[in-house]
N, C-alpha and C positions, 0 to 999 in steps of 0.2 A: 453409415454415419457413425462416428465414434460416440460411445456412451459418455454422458456427462452427469455430474452429480451437483445438487445444490450445496455448494460448499461456502455459502456466505460471501460470494464475490469472487472466489478463485475461478479463473476461466479455463484451467487445464482439463482436458479430457482425462478420464480415469487412467488409461494406459500411460499418459504423460506424467500424471502425478506420481505413479509408481516409478517411472524412469527417473524423474527428478530426485526422488528419495534415494534410489540406488546410486545415482551419479554423485550425490553429495557425500556418500561414504567413500567414493573413489576419486574425489577431486576432479571429476569430469564435468566440463562446461556444457550445459544443455539449455539454459534459460538466460535471456538478456532483456534488459529494459533500456530503451532508447529515449532519452529525455531530449526531445527535439528543441525545446525552448524553455526558458524559465519565465517567459512573459505570460500574463494571464489577463483576461478581460474582467475578472472579478477582483476584489480588493480585500480578501479575507485576512484578518489580522493574525490568525494562527498559522498561516501557511509557512512552511519551512524554506521556500525557495523563491517566492513570487517576485517578479519584476513587472513594471507597468506595461500594459499591452501596447501603448504607443511609443515605447522607448526605442527610437530608431537606431541609436548607437548599439544597443543590445541586439536588436534584430539583424543589423548588418554584420555583427560578429558571430551569429549563429552559423553552424556548419551547413553547407549547401546540400541539395539533394544528391548530387553526384558523390560527395564525400560520405554521406550516410549510407548510400548504396554500396560503396566500396567497403565500408566497415561491415555492412551486412553480409557481403560475400565472404569476407574474412571470418566472420562469426560462424557462418554456415560451414566453412571448411574446418573450423575449430570444434564443431560438434553441436552448435546451438540448434535447437529444434523449435523453440517457442520464443516469440518476441512480444514484448509489451511496449506499445508506443504511448509515451506519456509526456508530461511537461512539469510545470506550467500548463497552459492549455495548448495541446499539440496542434489543434486545428488552426492556430494563428501562424504556424510556420509557413513561409512563402512557398515552400516546395512539398507541402504535406502530401498532396495527391501523387506526385512523382515518387516520393519515398514509399508511401503505402502500397501503391500499385506494384512497385518494384519488388518489395519484400514479399508481397503476396504471390507474385509470379515465381519467386525463388522457392516457394513451397513451405515457408514457415507457417506454423499456427500463430496467428496474429491477433492480439487483443488491443484495445484502446482504453486509456483513462481520459475522461473528458467531463466537463461540467454540463455539457449538452445545451448550453445557452445558444450556441451558434448553429445547432443542427436545424437546417431548413430544408426545403424541398430539393435544392441543389445538392446538398450533402447526401440526402437519401438516394438520389439517382446515382451518385458516385459509389455509395456503399452497396447498392444493389449489384453493381458490376464487380466491385472488389469487396466482398463481404467479410467483415471481421468475425472471428470466432465468437467474441463477446465484446460488448461495449460496457465498460464499468463507469457508471455515472456517479459523480460526487453530488449528493443532494444535501445542502447545508441547513435547510429549514423547511417549514411547512406553510409559510405565508410570505407575502410581499414584505411585511414589516420586519420579519426576521432576516430576510435577504438584504434589506436596506441597512439594518443594524449591523449585520455580520459581514456582508460582502460589499456594501457600498453601492449596490445595484438593485433598487426596489423591484424592477421588472424582471429580475433574474429568476425568481421562482416560477413565474408564469412561463417564461421562455424555456426553462429547464424541463418543466412538465410537458410542454408542447414537444420538445425535442425527444423526450423519452417515448411519448405516444407515437411520434412519427417513426421512430426506430422499431417499436413493437408492431405497428401496423404494416411495416415493410418486412416483417418476419425476421428481424435481426435480434439476436440474443442480447439481453440487457441484464445487468445487475446494478444494485444501488449500494453505494458506500457513503457513510456519514461519519463525522467525527463529533463527539460530544464536547462542547465548550460551555462556559458560563452563559454565552449568548443564545444557545439553542437547546439547552437541556429540556425545556418544557415542550419542545417540538418533536423530540425523539419518538414518543409513542405514535404521533401522527405520521411521521416518516415511515415507521414500521407498518402502520395500517395502510399507507399509500402503496407500499411495495406489495403487501398482501393482496390489495385490491387489483393490482396489475398482474399478480401471479409470478412475480420475479424475486430472485434471491436478494437478500439485503445483509450487509455487514456493518455493524456499528462499532467504531473504534472508540474505546472509552478514554483514550489518552492521545493528546496532540503534542508532538515533539515541539520543543522550542524552535523559533524560526532561525535556525543557526546558519542557513546558507543564504540569508538575505543581507543585502548591503546595509540595511538599517540596524543590524545587530541581532543577537540571538538570546536575549534574556528570557528566563522562565516567566510566563505571564503571572502577574500578581493576583488576577481575579479568576483563576481557574476554579472549577468546582472542587468542593472538599471531598476527601476520600470516601466518606460515608455515602454521599450522593452518587459518586461514580460507581461504587461497589453495588449499590442498590440497582442502578441502571444496568449494570452487567448482568445481574440476575434476571431482571425484567426482560432484557433483550434476549437472553438465552431461552427463557420460557416462551417467548413469542415467535422465535425464529427457528428453533431446533425441533426436530421430530421427537416424539415421546421416547423412542428407544435410544436416541442419542443422549437425551437428557438423563435417562436412567443410568447409562454408562458413565456419564460425567459425574453424577452424584455418587455412584459406586466407587469411582476412582478417588474422589475426595475422601470418602468414608474410610478407605484403606490406608490413608496417610496418617501416621502417628507423629504429631508435631514434636513429641519428646524423644523420638528415635535419634540415635547417633548415626549420622550419615556423612558421606564424603563424596560429593558429586564432582564430575569433570569440570574444569574451569572453561573449557572450550564450549562455544555455543553450538547447538544442533541445527541452527538456522542454515538454510542453503546459501546464504550470502557468502561469497568468497569460497564456496565449496562446489556448487554446481551452477550458481547464478552470478551475474555481473550487472553493473549499471554503467551506461555511458552518458556523461553529462552533455549539456547543450554545447559546451566548448571543447569537447573531445578528450575528456579524462575518464578512465575506467576506475570505478569504485566497487567495493564489495556490495554495497547498497547505496541508495541515494542519500543516506543519512550519515555517511562516514567519509567525508571528503579528505580527511587527514591521511587516509590510506588510499593512495591513488597512483595511477600509472598513465603516462602520456601515450594514448592510443595513436595519435597522429604521427608520432615519431617512431614508436616501438612496434606498432601493429597490434592486432588482437591477441595473437598467440603469445608473444613475448610479454605483453601487458598482463595477460592472465597469469603467467609465471611469476611476475612481480607481485601480483595480488596474493597468490598462494604463499609467497615467502613472507609477506607481512601479516598474514592472517592470524598468526599466534598472538598478535597484540589485541585481538578481539576476544578478551577473556572476561568472565564474570568476576566480581569482587569475591575475595575469600569468604566474606560473611555469607554470601549467597550459597556458596558451595557446601555449607554445613547446615543449610535450612532444608527441612524435610519437604517443604512445598516447592522447591526450586523447579522441578520438572513440570509443575502445574501452573507456574507463575507466568504472566505475560511479559515480564521484564526481559530485556536482552542487553548485551554489552553496550550497544550503541545508545540505548535509552539511558543507562546509568552514566555513560560518558557525557552525554549532553545535559543531564540533570545536574551532575556534580563537578564536571570538568575532568573526571578521571575514570578510567576503566576499573580502578581498584576501590572506588567508593560507591556504595549502594545509594540508590535514591530512596530516601525515607518516605517520600510521597507515594511512590509506586508500591513500596513494601506495605505501607498502611492500607492502600487500596486492596491489595491481594489478601492481606490478613482478614480484613472485614468481609471481603467476598467469600473466602473459604468458610468463615464463621456463618455467614448467611446460607451457604450451600449445605453446611452440616445441619442447620436448623431445618432446612427443607428435607434433608435425608431422614430426619426423625418422623416425617409424615409418611414414609414409605415402609 
């Protein structure tokens, strides 16, 4: 069995993490996300892509199982080793079992993103036969009240917890992912405690992208948490989820940064998106990642190999703002070109909100450093 590491939600075995890192330096495709559907059974306001679960027009327009398996075969021939099946809520796709069993038989390392609300005994029987390497569960709160307020489904919390426990009892690997918003900030410590009680890794995203791929628009939410609260949450999350030796290395890395130093960093992102990984949307477009649909190729007409070449040719547009490239903290910052683009409307204008979060975060980490 391949060795794996608690990486806060990443499901890649260690050898594949190394492969992906090397492949990114060589523009070799090894990782793909298949977004089977944009529909979801929850109604989270911060979601960047969600459509209604009962939208039959959207459901009828989704790619069939046969088409997805043809794309998967092409991806395998192009070098893809690892697949992430995502959505929306991917279990809503009419051909999910056909797709998942098919890609499993092809030999991919396969993971799933799900909210776990639909995980019942029938799904457990299926996953016992075709076992995902890991199921990444989005847990949005720690109570029925939070799920009603944030997701529009009050029973969602109970169903999600039941789904997680069913997966764990079946011996299926699970990780938890959550996103901090104004509606669930107070729940984050309880979500971290829940993950610890189940002995599973957890990743807390301090930042929610604007809902830019939704038909209702993509404005930045006016009520999101202020930078100070987010930065404090980042520190709290790190201290509760990272091993002491990892924390020490993180603190030491920040300590070595001289904010007054004159630096000039590369404008290109080190992210694997468009370097070794791709994203296929529910309607058959290849993107560098699910957040950059303005950089796309038509997989249905071009095929995977030619679409990947198209992505490589437009990747140079994914650049950091000039201001970020002379910041000493750039390589420790969680900002990325896609983030700045969707916050400001341009790859060349930095997000002040994200910059402020990181400045406060690094200041807090330096104050912790003084205790060591």
